Each structure stands twice: as C-alpha cells, then as structure tokens.
A tleap script that builds the chain and sets N, CA, C and O, in Angstrom:
source leaprc.protein.ff14SB
mol = sequence {
  NMET CYS ARG VAL PHE ARG VAL ASN ARG SER
  THR TYR TYR LYS TRP LEU HIE ARG SER PRO
  SER VAL ARG GLU LEU GLU ASN SER SER VAL
  ARG THR ALA ILE LEU VAL PHE TYR HIE SER
  LEU LEU LEU THR LEU THR VAL PHE THR ILE
  PRO SER ASP LEU ILE HIE THR ILE THR VAL
  PHE LEU LEU CVAL
}
set mol.1.N position { 3.809 -18.650 20.002 }
set mol.1.CA position { 2.956 -18.325 18.567 }
set mol.1.C position { 3.098 -19.197 17.414 }
set mol.1.O position { 2.251 -19.344 16.533 }
set mol.2.N position { 4.724 -20.009 17.516 }
set mol.2.CA position { 4.758 -20.587 16.096 }
set mol.2.C position { 4.251 -21.682 16.307 }
set mol.2.O position { 3.908 -22.184 15.237 }
set mol.3.N position { 3.902 -22.668 17.646 }
set mol.3.CA position { 3.208 -23.655 18.071 }
set mol.3.C position { 1.776 -23.387 17.539 }
set mol.3.O position { 1.553 -24.195 16.638 }
set mol.4.N position { 0.798 -22.625 17.733 }
set mol.4.CA position { -0.314 -21.631 17.659 }
set mol.4.C position { -0.239 -22.077 15.907 }
set mol.4.O position { -0.707 -23.204 15.745 }
set mol.5.N position { 0.032 -21.713 15.180 }
set mol.5.CA position { 0.080 -21.312 14.429 }
set mol.5.C position { 0.644 -22.359 12.929 }
set mol.5.O position { 0.487 -22.260 11.712 }
set mol.6.N position { 1.441 -23.464 13.970 }
set mol.6.CA position { 1.935 -24.880 13.514 }
set mol.6.C position { 3.148 -24.148 12.218 }
set mol.6.O position { 2.972 -24.529 11.061 }
set mol.7.N position { 4.106 -23.314 12.444 }
set mol.7.CA position { 5.000 -22.923 11.877 }
set mol.7.C position { 6.275 -22.797 12.681 }
set mol.7.O position { 6.373 -22.644 13.898 }
set mol.8.N position { 7.426 -22.909 11.592 }
set mol.8.CA position { 8.771 -23.762 12.253 }
set mol.8.C position { 9.510 -21.957 12.881 }
set mol.8.O position { 9.232 -20.927 12.266 }
set mol.9.N position { 10.155 -21.958 13.776 }
set mol.9.CA position { 10.406 -20.931 14.352 }
set mol.9.C position { 11.519 -19.873 13.381 }
set mol.9.O position { 11.453 -18.649 13.261 }
set mol.10.N position { 12.542 -20.852 12.756 }
set mol.10.CA position { 13.187 -20.490 11.444 }
set mol.10.C position { 12.551 -19.628 10.399 }
set mol.10.O position { 13.014 -18.578 9.954 }
set mol.11.N position { 11.275 -20.290 10.023 }
set mol.11.CA position { 10.649 -19.465 9.017 }
set mol.11.C position { 9.575 -18.273 9.125 }
set mol.11.O position { 9.094 -17.480 8.317 }
set mol.12.N position { 9.427 -18.513 10.482 }
set mol.12.CA position { 8.760 -17.058 11.569 }
set mol.12.C position { 9.854 -16.208 11.269 }
set mol.12.O position { 9.575 -15.213 10.600 }
set mol.13.N position { 10.741 -16.329 11.524 }
set mol.13.CA position { 12.144 -15.167 11.875 }
set mol.13.C position { 12.764 -14.802 10.380 }
set mol.13.O position { 13.055 -13.614 10.232 }
set mol.14.N position { 12.976 -15.595 9.368 }
set mol.14.CA position { 13.342 -15.251 7.915 }
set mol.14.C position { 12.055 -14.148 7.850 }
set mol.14.O position { 12.296 -12.950 8.001 }
set mol.15.N position { 10.730 -14.609 7.624 }
set mol.15.CA position { 9.739 -13.858 7.562 }
set mol.15.C position { 9.729 -12.592 7.651 }
set mol.15.O position { 9.520 -11.624 6.921 }
set mol.16.N position { 10.142 -12.926 9.254 }
set mol.16.CA position { 9.699 -11.237 9.832 }
set mol.16.C position { 10.912 -10.237 9.690 }
set mol.16.O position { 10.684 -9.050 9.918 }
set mol.17.N position { 12.493 -10.722 9.243 }
set mol.17.CA position { 13.937 -10.135 8.761 }
set mol.17.C position { 14.018 -9.737 7.156 }
set mol.17.O position { 14.849 -9.165 6.451 }
set mol.18.N position { 12.347 -10.512 6.891 }
set mol.18.CA position { 12.613 -10.214 4.938 }
set mol.18.C position { 12.340 -8.706 4.195 }
set mol.18.O position { 11.396 -7.994 4.538 }
set mol.19.N position { 13.193 -8.368 3.252 }
set mol.19.CA position { 12.890 -7.479 2.447 }
set mol.19.C position { 11.546 -6.855 1.711 }
set mol.19.O position { 11.306 -7.330 0.601 }
set mol.20.N position { 10.833 -6.055 2.107 }
set mol.20.CA position { 9.491 -5.980 0.863 }
set mol.20.C position { 9.965 -5.687 -0.556 }
set mol.20.O position { 10.777 -4.992 -1.166 }
set mol.21.N position { 8.738 -6.860 -0.802 }
set mol.21.CA position { 8.994 -7.698 -2.438 }
set mol.21.C position { 8.488 -5.936 -3.311 }
set mol.21.O position { 8.097 -4.826 -2.948 }
set mol.22.N position { 8.777 -6.553 -4.418 }
set mol.22.CA position { 8.601 -5.083 -5.300 }
set mol.22.C position { 6.563 -5.127 -5.202 }
set mol.22.O position { 6.081 -4.024 -4.942 }
set mol.23.N position { 5.865 -5.914 -5.333 }
set mol.23.CA position { 4.953 -5.763 -5.363 }
set mol.23.C position { 4.261 -4.587 -3.608 }
set mol.23.O position { 3.536 -3.597 -3.507 }
set mol.24.N position { 4.796 -5.208 -2.889 }
set mol.24.CA position { 4.492 -4.649 -1.764 }
set mol.24.C position { 5.119 -3.279 -1.660 }
set mol.24.O position { 4.530 -2.569 -0.845 }
set mol.25.N position { 6.153 -2.706 -2.260 }
set mol.25.CA position { 6.340 -1.525 -2.290 }
set mol.25.C position { 5.826 -0.514 -3.454 }
set mol.25.O position { 6.106 0.682 -3.376 }
set mol.26.N position { 5.173 -0.958 -4.382 }
set mol.26.CA position { 4.114 -0.487 -5.073 }
set mol.26.C position { 2.843 -0.353 -4.646 }
set mol.26.O position { 2.228 0.632 -5.056 }
set mol.27.N position { 1.848 -1.738 -3.312 }
set mol.27.CA position { 1.037 -1.021 -3.238 }
set mol.27.C position { 0.922 -0.122 -2.215 }
set mol.27.O position { -0.161 0.253 -1.767 }
set mol.28.N position { 2.195 0.307 -1.753 }
set mol.28.CA position { 2.354 1.204 -0.617 }
set mol.28.C position { 2.836 2.798 -1.316 }
set mol.28.O position { 2.940 3.799 -0.607 }
set mol.29.N position { 2.998 2.799 -2.255 }
set mol.29.CA position { 3.325 3.813 -3.326 }
set mol.29.C position { 1.810 4.194 -3.401 }
set mol.29.O position { 1.428 5.221 -2.839 }
set mol.30.N position { 1.169 3.603 -3.902 }
set mol.30.CA position { -0.561 3.375 -4.310 }
set mol.30.C position { -1.187 4.364 -3.145 }
set mol.30.O position { -1.532 5.544 -3.213 }
set mol.31.N position { -1.200 3.423 -2.050 }
set mol.31.CA position { -1.876 3.705 -0.674 }
set mol.31.C position { -1.428 5.390 -0.259 }
set mol.31.O position { -2.249 6.222 0.126 }
set mol.32.N position { -0.087 5.627 -0.420 }
set mol.32.CA position { 0.527 6.515 -0.319 }
set mol.32.C position { -0.494 8.122 -1.437 }
set mol.32.O position { -0.796 9.250 -1.047 }
set mol.33.N position { -0.674 7.579 -2.553 }
set mol.33.CA position { -1.082 8.835 -2.970 }
set mol.33.C position { -2.515 8.879 -3.314 }
set mol.33.O position { -2.897 9.905 -3.878 }
set mol.34.N position { -3.908 7.378 -2.930 }
set mol.34.CA position { -4.594 7.660 -2.579 }
set mol.34.C position { -4.827 8.611 -1.244 }
set mol.34.O position { -5.786 9.379 -1.175 }
set mol.35.N position { -3.793 8.469 -0.135 }
set mol.35.CA position { -4.394 9.323 0.621 }
set mol.35.C position { -3.976 10.557 0.879 }
set mol.35.O position { -4.272 11.228 1.867 }
set mol.36.N position { -3.094 10.945 -0.257 }
set mol.36.CA position { -2.639 12.483 -0.592 }
set mol.36.C position { -3.744 13.072 -1.275 }
set mol.36.O position { -4.115 14.245 -1.289 }
set mol.37.N position { -4.159 12.163 -1.781 }
set mol.37.CA position { -5.438 12.412 -2.847 }
set mol.37.C position { -6.765 12.879 -2.285 }
set mol.37.O position { -7.488 13.790 -2.687 }
set mol.38.N position { -6.920 12.058 -1.274 }
set mol.38.CA position { -7.868 11.926 -0.643 }
set mol.38.C position { -8.121 13.031 0.803 }
set mol.38.O position { -9.186 13.425 1.279 }
set mol.39.N position { -6.759 13.306 1.218 }
set mol.39.CA position { -6.680 14.437 2.227 }
set mol.39.C position { -6.330 15.908 1.316 }
set mol.39.O position { -6.287 17.016 1.852 }
set mol.40.N position { -6.197 15.770 0.481 }
set mol.40.CA position { -6.327 16.938 -0.301 }
set mol.40.C position { -7.101 17.663 -0.673 }
set mol.40.O position { -6.813 18.836 -0.908 }
set mol.41.N position { -8.494 17.093 -0.856 }
set mol.41.CA position { -9.617 17.667 -1.144 }
set mol.41.C position { -10.724 17.556 0.088 }
set mol.41.O position { -11.952 17.485 0.041 }
set mol.42.N position { -9.829 17.569 1.180 }
set mol.42.CA position { -10.570 17.805 2.401 }
set mol.42.C position { -11.732 17.068 3.268 }
set mol.42.O position { -12.511 17.382 4.168 }
set mol.43.N position { -11.318 15.549 2.257 }
set mol.43.CA position { -12.160 14.313 2.969 }
set mol.43.C position { -13.557 14.489 2.235 }
set mol.43.O position { -14.644 14.159 2.709 }
set mol.44.N position { -13.343 15.041 1.051 }
set mol.44.CA position { -14.877 15.101 0.278 }
set mol.44.C position { -14.912 14.242 -0.988 }
set mol.44.O position { -15.816 14.590 -1.748 }
set mol.45.N position { -14.402 13.532 -1.287 }
set mol.45.CA position { -14.276 12.567 -2.073 }
set mol.45.C position { -15.807 11.490 -2.160 }
set mol.45.O position { -16.387 11.021 -1.181 }
set mol.46.N position { -16.118 11.341 -3.327 }
set mol.46.CA position { -17.316 10.243 -3.667 }
set mol.46.C position { -16.681 9.649 -4.554 }
set mol.46.O position { -15.738 10.025 -5.250 }
set mol.47.N position { -17.658 7.959 -4.473 }
set mol.47.CA position { -17.273 6.913 -4.952 }
set mol.47.C position { -16.839 6.872 -6.626 }
set mol.47.O position { -16.105 6.142 -7.292 }
set mol.48.N position { -17.804 8.204 -6.959 }
set mol.48.CA position { -17.437 8.221 -8.148 }
set mol.48.C position { -16.818 9.705 -8.818 }
set mol.48.O position { -17.133 10.222 -9.890 }
set mol.49.N position { -15.862 10.171 -7.822 }
set mol.49.CA position { -15.221 11.137 -8.228 }
set mol.49.C position { -13.385 10.519 -8.250 }
set mol.49.O position { -12.574 11.016 -9.031 }
set mol.50.N position { -13.092 9.658 -7.490 }
set mol.50.CA position { -12.313 8.697 -6.962 }
set mol.50.C position { -11.592 8.252 -8.710 }
set mol.50.O position { -10.603 8.742 -9.255 }
set mol.51.N position { -12.497 7.216 -9.203 }
set mol.51.CA position { -11.669 6.743 -10.295 }
set mol.51.C position { -10.868 7.960 -11.712 }
set mol.51.O position { -9.711 7.838 -12.116 }
set mol.52.N position { -11.681 8.830 -12.115 }
set mol.52.CA position { -11.009 10.020 -12.967 }
set mol.52.C position { -10.515 10.634 -12.360 }
set mol.52.O position { -9.450 10.436 -12.945 }
set mol.53.N position { -10.197 11.439 -11.460 }
set mol.53.CA position { -8.805 12.082 -10.845 }
set mol.53.C position { -7.836 10.998 -10.599 }
set mol.53.O position { -6.860 11.327 -11.274 }
set mol.54.N position { -7.596 10.007 -10.070 }
set mol.54.CA position { -7.080 9.520 -9.371 }
set mol.54.C position { -5.761 8.822 -10.407 }
set mol.54.O position { -4.597 9.085 -10.108 }
set mol.55.N position { -5.990 8.158 -11.309 }
set mol.55.CA position { -5.661 7.615 -12.253 }
set mol.55.C position { -4.517 8.824 -12.788 }
set mol.55.O position { -3.456 8.384 -13.230 }
set mol.56.N position { -4.667 9.981 -12.764 }
set mol.56.CA position { -3.779 10.835 -13.435 }
set mol.56.C position { -2.616 11.167 -12.334 }
set mol.56.O position { -1.468 11.518 -12.606 }
set mol.57.N position { -3.228 10.958 -10.891 }
set mol.57.CA position { -2.428 11.937 -9.555 }
set mol.57.C position { -1.217 10.514 -9.228 }
set mol.57.O position { -0.020 10.750 -9.064 }
set mol.58.N position { -1.881 8.855 -9.170 }
set mol.58.CA position { -1.496 8.160 -9.270 }
set mol.58.C position { 0.194 7.881 -10.143 }
set mol.58.O position { 1.311 7.512 -9.781 }
set mol.59.N position { -0.491 8.336 -11.522 }
set mol.59.CA position { 0.830 8.309 -12.905 }
set mol.59.C position { 1.604 9.217 -12.093 }
set mol.59.O position { 2.619 8.691 -11.636 }
set mol.60.N position { 1.398 10.608 -11.729 }
set mol.60.CA position { 2.300 11.665 -11.832 }
set mol.60.C position { 3.116 11.276 -10.179 }
set mol.60.O position { 4.191 11.747 -9.809 }
set mol.61.N position { 2.325 10.399 -9.474 }
set mol.61.CA position { 3.310 10.140 -8.371 }
set mol.61.C position { 4.094 9.281 -8.247 }
set mol.61.O position { 4.986 9.335 -7.401 }
set mol.62.N position { 3.856 7.825 -9.456 }
set mol.62.CA position { 4.964 7.173 -9.196 }
set mol.62.C position { 5.866 7.455 -10.281 }
set mol.62.O position { 6.857 6.753 -10.481 }
set mol.63.N position { 5.513 8.642 -11.126 }
set mol.63.CA position { 6.958 9.175 -11.880 }
set mol.63.C position { 7.714 9.680 -11.238 }
set mol.63.O position { 8.877 9.320 -11.425 }
set mol.64.N position { 7.482 10.655 -10.271 }
set mol.64.CA position { 8.096 11.903 -9.542 }
set mol.64.C position { 9.414 10.960 -8.441 }
set mol.64.O position { 10.148 11.591 -7.681 }
savepdb mol mol.pdb
quit
C-alpha cells in the first residue's frame, strides 16, 4: 500500500499511531452534538431548523 501511495513506511506508521489533534477532537464533539440533536427530534429536522437550534445545543454540549 505504501508503494502505491508513494509514502514511506515509517511515515505511514507515524501517522497511524498519532494522537488526535485539537481540531479532530472539536470536530468529533460537534459531530456528536449534531447527531444527538438530530436523533432527539426523531429525524424530523429540516435545513431551516438546524441553524437556530443547533448553536445553542452545541454550546451547551461543549461546556459540559
């Protein structure tokens, strides 16, 4: 696989065993908040209801 993508094996293994960055952790938190919010409304969200309610939900989720 490394040969196909022209990546050194050492670089691949370094990437494979890295710890998640701050941005990845934030993205994961936001993704979780969106999924919790989405499922709490029984999958009835529309594009128009997400922005107004989601900002509050994400803020509360990240502060906890």
